[in-house]
VMD Tcl script that builds the backbone (N, CA, C; Angstrom):
set m [mol new atoms 183]
animate dup $m
set s [atomselect $m all]
$s set {name element resname resid chain x y z} {
  {N N UNK 1 A 0.856 -1.172 0.000}
  {CA C UNK 1 A 0.000 0.000 0.000}
  {C C UNK 1 A 0.905 1.239 0.000}
  {N N UNK 2 A 0.644 2.145 -0.886}
  {CA C UNK 2 A 1.449 3.351 -0.964}
  {C C UNK 2 A 1.057 4.320 0.142}
  {N N UNK 3 A 1.991 5.166 0.504}
  {CA C UNK 3 A 1.758 6.109 1.594}
  {C C UNK 3 A 0.624 7.077 1.257}
  {N N UNK 4 A 0.600 7.571 0.049}
  {CA C UNK 4 A -0.460 8.503 -0.354}
  {C C UNK 4 A -1.833 7.872 -0.287}
  {N N UNK 5 A -1.939 6.620 -0.687}
  {CA C UNK 5 A -3.214 5.909 -0.639}
  {C C UNK 5 A -3.658 5.711 0.804}
  {N N UNK 6 A -2.699 5.357 1.664}
  {CA C UNK 6 A -3.030 5.158 3.076}
  {C C UNK 6 A -3.494 6.466 3.725}
  {N N UNK 7 A -2.765 7.564 3.476}
  {CA C UNK 7 A -3.112 8.836 4.103}
  {C C UNK 7 A -4.472 9.356 3.645}
  {N N UNK 8 A -4.921 8.930 2.478}
  {CA C UNK 8 A -6.227 9.355 1.980}
  {C C UNK 8 A -7.351 8.445 2.462}
  {N N UNK 9 A -7.019 7.398 3.192}
  {CA C UNK 9 A -8.028 6.421 3.598}
  {C C UNK 9 A -8.630 6.772 4.967}
  {N N UNK 10 A -9.736 6.117 5.274}
  {CA C UNK 10 A -10.376 6.292 6.586}
  {C C UNK 10 A -9.524 5.695 7.698}
  {N N UNK 11 A -8.739 4.677 7.383}
  {CA C UNK 11 A -7.885 4.052 8.398}
  {C C UNK 11 A -6.864 5.049 8.923}
  {N N UNK 12 A -6.336 5.895 8.050}
  {CA C UNK 12 A -5.368 6.903 8.491}
  {C C UNK 12 A -6.029 7.879 9.456}
  {N N UNK 13 A -7.264 8.250 9.186}
  {CA C UNK 13 A -7.993 9.150 10.077}
  {C C UNK 13 A -8.157 8.532 11.459}
  {N N UNK 14 A -8.490 7.264 11.501}
  {CA C UNK 14 A -8.668 6.568 12.778}
  {C C UNK 14 A -7.346 6.479 13.524}
  {N N UNK 15 A -6.284 6.106 12.830}
  {CA C UNK 15 A -4.967 5.948 13.469}
  {C C UNK 15 A -4.460 7.283 14.009}
  {N N UNK 16 A -4.525 8.336 13.197}
  {CA C UNK 16 A -4.013 9.626 13.622}
  {C C UNK 16 A -4.874 10.247 14.725}
  {N N UNK 17 A -6.176 10.041 14.674}
  {CA C UNK 17 A -7.054 10.545 15.734}
  {C C UNK 17 A -6.774 9.833 17.055}
  {N N UNK 18 A -6.577 8.536 16.984}
  {CA C UNK 18 A -6.267 7.761 18.194}
  {C C UNK 18 A -4.949 8.218 18.791}
  {N N UNK 19 A -3.959 8.436 17.952}
  {CA C UNK 19 A -2.658 8.910 18.423}
  {C C UNK 19 A -2.810 10.269 19.112}
  {N N UNK 20 A -3.593 11.156 18.527}
  {CA C UNK 20 A -3.809 12.470 19.127}
  {C C UNK 20 A -4.510 12.390 20.465}
  {N N UNK 21 A -5.503 11.521 20.586}
  {CA C UNK 21 A -6.218 11.364 21.851}
  {C C UNK 21 A -5.316 10.787 22.944}
  {N N UNK 22 A -4.489 9.826 22.577}
  {CA C UNK 22 A -3.558 9.235 23.547}
  {C C UNK 22 A -2.548 10.281 24.007}
  {N N UNK 23 A -2.006 11.057 23.074}
  {CA C UNK 23 A -1.044 12.095 23.435}
  {C C UNK 23 A -1.678 13.149 24.344}
  {N N UNK 24 A -2.916 13.531 24.067}
  {CA C UNK 24 A -3.613 14.504 24.902}
  {C C UNK 24 A -3.856 13.931 26.298}
  {N N UNK 25 A -4.278 12.678 26.368}
  {CA C UNK 25 A -4.499 12.032 27.663}
  {C C UNK 25 A -3.235 11.963 28.495}
  {N N UNK 26 A -2.118 11.627 27.866}
  {CA C UNK 26 A -0.848 11.564 28.589}
  {C C UNK 26 A -0.434 12.945 29.094}
  {N N UNK 27 A -0.648 13.962 28.297}
  {CA C UNK 27 A -0.301 15.318 28.728}
  {C C UNK 27 A -1.145 15.742 29.924}
  {N N UNK 28 A -2.421 15.390 29.928}
  {CA C UNK 28 A -3.301 15.734 31.049}
  {C C UNK 28 A -2.883 14.978 32.302}
  {N N UNK 29 A -2.594 13.694 32.173}
  {CA C UNK 29 A -2.212 12.874 33.326}
  {C C UNK 29 A -0.904 13.372 33.932}
  {N N UNK 30 A 0.041 13.772 33.101}
  {CA C UNK 30 A 1.324 14.259 33.620}
  {C C UNK 30 A 1.183 15.594 34.317}
  {N N UNK 31 A 0.150 16.377 33.997}
  {CA C UNK 31 A -0.026 17.701 34.571}
  {C C UNK 31 A -0.774 17.666 35.897}
  {N N UNK 32 A -1.495 16.584 36.180}
  {CA C UNK 32 A -2.263 16.476 37.417}
  {C C UNK 32 A -1.326 16.027 38.545}
  {N N UNK 33 A -1.286 16.760 39.655}
  {CA C UNK 33 A -0.399 16.370 40.757}
  {C C UNK 33 A -0.869 15.073 41.412}
  {N N UNK 34 A 0.075 14.303 41.860}
  {CA C UNK 34 A -0.241 13.034 42.520}
  {C C UNK 34 A -0.443 13.306 43.998}
  {N N UNK 35 A -1.592 12.897 44.521}
  {CA C UNK 35 A -1.860 13.060 45.941}
  {C C UNK 35 A -1.678 11.715 46.622}
  {N N UNK 36 A -0.875 11.712 47.669}
  {CA C UNK 36 A -0.610 10.472 48.404}
  {C C UNK 36 A -1.658 10.292 49.485}
  {N N UNK 37 A -2.011 9.040 49.736}
  {CA C UNK 37 A -2.984 8.739 50.791}
  {C C UNK 37 A -2.364 8.984 52.157}
  {N N UNK 38 A -3.209 9.275 53.121}
  {CA C UNK 38 A -2.726 9.436 54.487}
  {C C UNK 38 A -2.259 10.845 54.780}
  {N N UNK 39 A -2.814 11.823 54.151}
  {CA C UNK 39 A -2.447 13.206 54.465}
  {C C UNK 39 A -1.489 13.773 53.449}
  {N N UNK 40 A -2.031 14.433 52.496}
  {CA C UNK 40 A -1.174 15.072 51.489}
  {C C UNK 40 A -0.500 16.282 52.121}
  {N N UNK 41 A 0.781 16.421 51.866}
  {CA C UNK 41 A 1.518 17.560 52.397}
  {C C UNK 41 A 1.255 18.782 51.532}
  {N N UNK 42 A 0.993 19.891 52.178}
  {CA C UNK 42 A 0.822 21.128 51.423}
  {C C UNK 42 A 1.853 22.140 51.906}
  {N N UNK 43 A 2.289 22.948 51.004}
  {CA C UNK 43 A 3.282 23.965 51.338}
  {C C UNK 43 A 2.548 25.228 51.780}
  {N N UNK 44 A 2.094 25.252 53.015}
  {CA C UNK 44 A 1.418 26.430 53.530}
  {C C UNK 44 A 0.086 26.716 52.861}
  {N N UNK 45 A -0.573 25.693 52.351}
  {CA C UNK 45 A -1.868 25.869 51.731}
  {C C UNK 45 A -1.805 26.447 50.328}
  {N N UNK 46 A -0.635 26.427 49.724}
  {CA C UNK 46 A -0.514 26.973 48.372}
  {C C UNK 46 A -1.137 26.024 47.369}
  {N N UNK 47 A -1.692 26.576 46.340}
  {CA C UNK 47 A -2.298 25.774 45.282}
  {C C UNK 47 A -1.212 25.259 44.346}
  {N N UNK 48 A -1.505 24.139 43.706}
  {CA C UNK 48 A -0.587 23.561 42.726}
  {C C UNK 48 A -0.648 24.376 41.441}
  {N N UNK 49 A 0.484 24.895 41.016}
  {CA C UNK 49 A 0.543 25.678 39.786}
  {C C UNK 49 A 1.799 25.281 39.030}
  {N N UNK 50 A 1.645 25.007 37.760}
  {CA C UNK 50 A 2.823 24.710 36.940}
  {C C UNK 50 A 3.257 25.971 36.228}
  {N N UNK 51 A 4.475 25.972 35.756}
  {CA C UNK 51 A 4.997 27.141 35.055}
  {C C UNK 51 A 4.252 27.413 33.760}
  {N N UNK 52 A 3.524 26.422 33.258}
  {CA C UNK 52 A 2.767 26.608 32.013}
  {C C UNK 52 A 1.652 27.625 32.205}
  {N N UNK 53 A 1.207 27.831 33.446}
  {CA C UNK 53 A 0.114 28.748 33.706}
  {C C UNK 53 A 0.602 30.126 34.133}
  {N N UNK 54 A 1.898 30.292 34.265}
  {CA C UNK 54 A 2.433 31.560 34.702}
  {C C UNK 54 A 3.014 32.321 33.519}
  {N N UNK 55 A 2.934 33.646 33.536}
  {CA C UNK 55 A 3.536 34.403 32.442}
  {C C UNK 55 A 5.049 34.209 32.431}
  {N N UNK 56 A 5.634 34.187 31.277}
  {CA C UNK 56 A 7.073 34.010 31.088}
  {C C UNK 56 A 7.576 32.698 31.677}
  {N N UNK 57 A 6.734 31.668 31.718}
  {CA C UNK 57 A 7.159 30.367 32.216}
  {C C UNK 57 A 7.501 30.348 33.685}
  {N N UNK 58 A 6.975 31.283 34.470}
  {CA C UNK 58 A 7.238 31.297 35.896}
  {C C UNK 58 A 8.448 32.141 36.275}
  {N N UNK 59 A 9.112 32.699 35.285}
  {CA C UNK 59 A 10.272 33.548 35.556}
  {C C UNK 59 A 9.800 34.980 35.720}
  {N N UNK 60 A 10.625 35.805 36.301}
  {CA C UNK 60 A 10.283 37.209 36.488}
  {C C UNK 60 A 10.136 37.930 35.154}
  {N N UNK 61 A 9.611 39.146 35.191}
  {CA C UNK 61 A 9.381 39.881 33.947}
  {C C UNK 61 A 10.634 40.367 33.374}
}
mol reanalyze $m
mol bondsrecalc $m
mol representation Tube
mol addrep $m
């Protein structure tokens, strides 16, 4: 099967969509903090924030 024929087929749509969904799921799972049972430790009640949500990647202006 030639690459052009495959990319134009419905199977390519299914494969690429599945790959995208898996990649999105992995990105979401990696971004969620892991809470341990038996009393999660908090740093003074601060909320979990990644640098992706801060301007300039969490660095100063």
